[in-house]
C-alpha positions as CSV (number, residue, x, y, z in Angstrom):
1,M,86.3,-65.2,163.7
2,V,86.1,-67.9,161.0
3,P,88.2,-71.0,161.6
4,A,91.0,-71.8,159.1
5,E,89.3,-75.0,157.8
6,N,86.1,-73.1,157.1
7,A,88.0,-70.3,155.4
8,S,89.6,-72.9,153.1
9,V,86.2,-74.3,152.3
10,L,84.8,-70.9,151.5
11,S,87.7,-70.0,149.3
12,A,87.3,-73.2,147.4
13,A,83.6,-72.5,146.9
14,E,84.4,-69.1,145.7
15,R,86.9,-70.3,143.2
16,C,84.5,-72.9,141.8
17,P,80.9,-71.9,142.6
18,N,79.5,-74.4,140.1
19,C,81.5,-77.4,141.3
20,S,79.6,-80.2,142.8
21,S,80.2,-81.8,146.2
22,P,82.3,-84.9,146.4
23,A,79.2,-87.0,146.7
24,G,77.8,-85.5,143.6
25,P,74.4,-83.7,143.0
26,E,71.2,-85.5,143.6
27,V,69.8,-87.3,140.5
28,D,66.2,-86.9,139.4
29,V,65.3,-90.5,138.6
30,T,62.2,-89.7,136.5
31,K,64.2,-87.3,134.3
32,V,67.0,-89.8,133.9
33,V,64.7,-92.6,132.9
34,V,62.5,-90.5,130.4
35,L,65.4,-88.7,128.8
36,G,67.5,-91.8,128.7
37,V,64.8,-93.8,126.9
38,V,64.3,-91.0,124.4
39,L,68.0,-90.7,123.6
40,V,68.4,-94.5,123.4
41,V,65.6,-94.7,120.9
42,F,67.3,-92.0,118.8
43,A,70.7,-93.9,119.0
44,V,69.1,-97.3,118.1
45,F,67.3,-95.9,115.1
46,G,70.4,-94.0,114.0
47,V,72.5,-97.1,114.2
48,L,70.0,-99.5,112.5
49,G,69.0,-97.0,109.8
50,N,72.6,-96.3,108.7
51,I,73.5,-99.9,108.8
52,L,70.6,-100.7,106.4
53,V,71.8,-97.9,104.1
54,I,75.4,-99.3,104.0
55,L,74.1,-102.9,103.5
56,S,71.8,-101.8,100.7
57,V,74.7,-100.3,98.8
58,L,77.0,-103.3,99.4
59,F,74.5,-106.0,98.3
60,H,72.6,-104.3,95.5
61,H,74.7,-104.5,92.4
62,H,72.8,-101.7,90.5
63,W,73.6,-99.4,93.4
64,R,77.4,-99.8,93.1
65,S,78.2,-96.4,91.7
66,V,80.3,-93.5,92.9
67,T,77.1,-91.6,93.9
68,H,75.9,-94.5,96.1
69,Y,79.4,-94.9,97.6
70,F,79.2,-91.3,98.7
71,I,75.8,-92.0,100.3
72,A,77.3,-95.0,102.1
73,N,80.1,-92.8,103.4
74,L,77.5,-90.3,104.7
75,A,75.8,-93.3,106.4
76,A,79.1,-94.4,107.9
77,A,79.8,-91.0,109.4
78,D,76.3,-90.9,110.9
79,L,76.7,-94.5,112.1
80,L,80.0,-93.6,113.9
81,L,78.3,-90.6,115.4
82,S,75.3,-92.7,116.6
83,S,77.4,-95.5,118.1
84,A,80.6,-93.8,119.4
85,V,79.4,-90.3,120.3
86,L,75.7,-90.2,121.1
87,P,75.8,-92.9,123.9
88,F,78.1,-90.7,126.0
89,S,76.2,-87.6,125.2
90,A,73.0,-89.3,126.2
91,T,74.5,-90.5,129.5
92,S,75.8,-87.0,130.2
93,E,72.5,-85.4,129.4
94,A,70.5,-87.9,131.5
95,L,72.7,-87.6,134.6
96,G,73.3,-83.9,134.3
97,R,77.1,-84.2,134.5
98,W,80.1,-85.8,132.7
99,V,81.2,-89.1,134.4
100,F,83.8,-90.4,132.1
101,G,86.9,-88.4,133.2
102,R,88.8,-85.4,131.8
103,T,91.0,-87.3,129.4
104,F,88.2,-89.0,127.6
105,C,86.3,-85.7,127.5
106,G,88.8,-84.3,125.0
107,V,88.7,-87.5,122.8
108,W,84.9,-87.5,122.8
109,A,84.7,-83.8,121.8
110,A,87.2,-84.4,119.0
111,L,85.3,-87.4,117.8
112,D,82.0,-85.5,117.9
113,V,83.5,-82.7,115.7
114,L,85.0,-85.3,113.4
115,C,81.8,-87.2,112.7
116,C,79.6,-84.1,112.3
117,T,82.1,-82.5,109.9
118,A,82.5,-85.7,107.9
119,S,78.7,-85.9,107.6
120,I,78.3,-82.3,106.4
121,L,81.2,-82.6,104.0
122,S,79.7,-85.8,102.6
123,L,76.6,-83.9,101.7
124,C,78.8,-81.3,100.0
125,V,80.6,-84.0,97.9
126,I,77.2,-85.5,97.0
127,S,76.0,-82.1,95.7
128,I,79.1,-81.7,93.6
129,D,78.6,-85.2,92.2
130,R,75.0,-84.5,91.3
131,Y,76.1,-81.2,89.6
132,L,78.6,-83.1,87.4
133,A,76.1,-85.8,86.6
134,V,73.5,-83.3,85.3
135,S,75.7,-80.7,83.7
136,Y,78.1,-83.2,81.9
137,P,76.0,-86.4,81.4
138,L,78.2,-87.8,78.6
139,R,81.5,-87.1,80.3
140,Y,80.3,-88.0,83.8
141,P,81.3,-91.8,83.7
142,A,84.8,-90.7,82.8
143,I,84.9,-88.0,85.5
144,A,83.4,-89.9,88.4
145,T,85.7,-92.9,88.4
146,G,86.1,-95.2,91.4
147,R,89.6,-93.9,92.2
148,R,88.5,-90.3,92.2
149,G,85.6,-91.3,94.4
150,L,87.9,-92.9,96.9
151,T,90.2,-89.9,96.7
152,A,87.2,-87.6,97.5
153,V,86.2,-89.7,100.5
154,A,89.8,-89.8,101.8
155,A,90.1,-86.0,101.4
156,L,86.9,-85.2,103.3
157,W,87.9,-87.4,106.2
158,G,91.3,-85.9,106.2
159,L,89.8,-82.4,106.3
160,S,87.4,-83.4,109.0
161,A,90.3,-84.7,111.1
162,A,92.3,-81.5,110.6
163,I,89.3,-79.5,111.9
164,S,88.6,-81.7,114.9
165,V,92.1,-82.3,116.3
166,G,92.9,-78.7,117.1
167,P,91.8,-78.8,120.8
168,L,93.8,-82.0,121.3
169,F,96.9,-80.0,120.5
170,G,96.1,-77.1,122.8
171,W,93.9,-74.9,120.7
172,K,91.2,-74.5,123.3
173,E,90.2,-72.6,126.4
174,P,91.5,-73.7,129.8
175,D,89.7,-76.8,131.2
176,P,87.2,-76.1,133.9
177,E,88.2,-77.1,137.4
178,D,85.1,-79.3,137.7
179,E,85.8,-82.6,136.0
180,T,82.0,-83.3,135.7
181,V,81.8,-80.5,133.0
182,C,82.7,-81.6,129.5
183,R,81.8,-79.6,126.3
184,I,83.3,-78.8,122.9
185,T,85.8,-76.0,123.3
186,E,84.4,-72.5,122.8
187,E,87.7,-70.7,122.3
188,P,86.8,-67.9,119.9
189,G,89.5,-68.6,117.3
190,Y,88.8,-72.3,117.1
191,A,85.0,-71.7,117.2
192,L,85.2,-69.5,114.1
193,F,87.6,-71.8,112.3
194,S,85.5,-74.9,113.0
195,A,82.2,-73.1,112.1
196,L,83.6,-72.0,108.7
197,G,85.2,-75.3,107.8
198,S,82.5,-77.6,109.2
199,F,79.4,-75.6,108.1
200,Y,79.5,-72.3,106.3
201,V,81.9,-73.1,103.4
202,P,80.2,-76.5,102.7
203,L,76.8,-74.8,103.0
204,V,77.7,-72.3,100.3
205,I,78.9,-75.0,98.0
206,I,75.8,-77.2,98.6
207,L,73.4,-74.3,97.9
208,A,75.4,-73.3,94.7
209,M,75.5,-76.9,93.4
210,Y,71.8,-77.7,94.0
211,C,70.7,-74.3,92.5
212,R,72.7,-75.1,89.4
213,V,71.4,-78.7,89.3
214,Y,67.8,-77.5,89.5
215,T,68.3,-74.9,86.8
216,V,69.9,-77.3,84.4
217,V,67.3,-80.0,84.9
218,K,64.5,-77.5,84.5
219,R,65.9,-76.1,81.3
220,E,66.7,-79.5,79.7
221,T,63.4,-81.0,80.6
222,N,61.4,-78.1,79.0
223,T,63.6,-78.4,75.9
224,I,63.1,-82.1,75.5
225,R,59.4,-81.9,76.1
226,K,58.9,-79.3,73.4
227,G,61.0,-81.4,71.0
228,S,59.2,-84.6,71.7
229,E,55.7,-83.0,71.3
230,G,56.7,-81.8,67.8
231,E,57.9,-85.3,66.7
232,G,55.1,-87.4,68.0
233,V,53.2,-87.8,64.7
234,E,56.3,-88.5,62.8
235,T,57.3,-91.3,65.2
236,E,54.0,-93.1,64.9
237,G,54.2,-93.1,61.1
238,V,57.7,-94.5,61.0
239,V,56.7,-97.3,63.4
240,L,53.8,-98.4,61.1
241,R,56.0,-98.3,58.0
242,I,58.7,-100.4,59.7
243,H,56.2,-103.1,60.7
244,R,54.6,-103.2,57.2
245,G,58.0,-103.5,55.5
246,H,59.2,-106.3,57.7
247,A,55.9,-108.2,57.2
248,A,56.3,-108.1,53.4
249,Q,60.1,-108.5,53.4
250,T,60.4,-105.7,50.8
251,G,61.8,-102.2,50.7
252,K,64.8,-103.0,52.9
253,Q,66.4,-99.7,52.2
254,E,63.3,-97.8,53.1
255,D,62.9,-99.8,56.3
256,D,66.5,-99.0,57.3
257,E,65.9,-95.3,56.8
258,G,62.6,-95.5,58.7
259,L,64.4,-97.3,61.6
260,K,67.0,-94.6,61.8
261,R,64.3,-91.9,61.7
262,H,62.4,-93.8,64.5
263,K,65.5,-94.0,66.7
264,R,66.3,-90.3,66.0
265,S,62.7,-89.2,66.8
266,T,62.3,-91.3,70.0
267,F,65.8,-90.3,71.3
268,P,64.3,-87.5,73.5
269,L,62.2,-89.9,75.4
270,P,64.9,-91.6,77.5
271,R,66.5,-88.1,78.0
272,L,63.1,-86.8,79.1
273,L,62.8,-89.7,81.6
274,K,66.3,-89.2,82.8
275,F,65.9,-85.5,83.5
276,T,62.5,-86.0,85.0
277,R,64.1,-88.3,87.5
278,E,66.9,-85.9,88.1
279,E,64.3,-83.1,88.7
280,K,62.5,-85.2,91.3
281,A,65.9,-86.1,92.9
282,A,66.8,-82.4,93.0
283,K,63.5,-81.5,94.7
284,T,64.0,-84.4,97.3
285,L,67.6,-83.3,97.9
286,G,66.3,-79.7,98.3
287,I,64.1,-80.9,101.1
288,V,67.0,-82.8,102.7
289,V,69.3,-79.7,102.5
290,G,66.5,-77.5,103.9
291,C,66.2,-79.8,107.0
292,F,70.0,-79.9,107.2
293,I,70.1,-76.1,107.4
294,L,67.3,-75.8,109.9
295,C,69.0,-78.4,112.2
296,W,72.6,-77.0,112.1
297,L,72.2,-73.3,111.5
298,P,71.2,-72.3,115.1
299,F,74.2,-74.2,116.6
300,F,76.7,-72.7,114.2
301,L,75.3,-69.2,114.7
302,V,75.5,-69.4,118.5
303,L,78.9,-71.2,118.6
304,P,81.1,-68.4,117.0
305,I,78.9,-65.4,117.7
306,G,78.2,-66.2,121.3
307,K,81.9,-66.4,122.1
308,V,83.2,-63.3,120.4
309,P,85.0,-61.3,123.0
310,T,83.3,-58.0,123.9
311,R,84.6,-54.9,125.6
312,P,83.9,-55.0,129.4
313,P,81.6,-52.3,130.7
314,P,83.2,-49.2,132.1
315,L,83.8,-49.1,135.8
316,R,81.6,-46.7,137.7
317,P,83.5,-43.9,139.5
């Protein structure tokens, strides 16, 4: 016959088989040190790198544009993630358990979702900004004003907060009995909602914008190159006539007409340089977006799909 105290212990173990003992599990010192050093290096590089990006935008006057403000906002989201989220994640991974309490677990999880969503939405806003700059180059300065840029930044942070605070108001699965377990809630409804708002919808917008950017840049670059090749001889003749006219101080009307023709013939050159830069930027951003997809797609595939409720297997007779 099992004593009552032993029965209570067994029932507690059955209720929570994964719970640790009051003293806590044994810690592998080598694993803690190695994993801790690696994660600390990632955190330090993340903090320093994003601080440098923000300082570069603040102290370089020629970088003070709406586009660079969006880049600085992306760096700010990643900086907050590296400084306020990653240290606790690193500690939890190194120790193999959560040691900061149940209350802070919910706050940490919400902050994690907030920073990641803000980072992804910043990439989305940057892609829209590049699309407007390439497709409407003359109207772009009037479209991308400072006020509209600040409105876009405020909107993306507001949307990120709306996606992240759901679990804080009860949209989550029941908390595990073991307080050393802390993770982002995997409640099916919230998992699908957060995956759509934080990743899939921004991903569709990013891909659509950059495909459009690359198409426009490629078409305009080819057009300008063909036009500039056909006007190269005419441009050279106009330049020689202008210098000869100025040297003799005669034929002022002819020189004025030649100068106009020279400006008109060389106009495609700055446009060619502009669209060449935009083409290179589009290729670079394509690489960035590709890395972004490779890093995030596995997580956002497993998060909603892995928690879709399935029918239980039929009971055997």
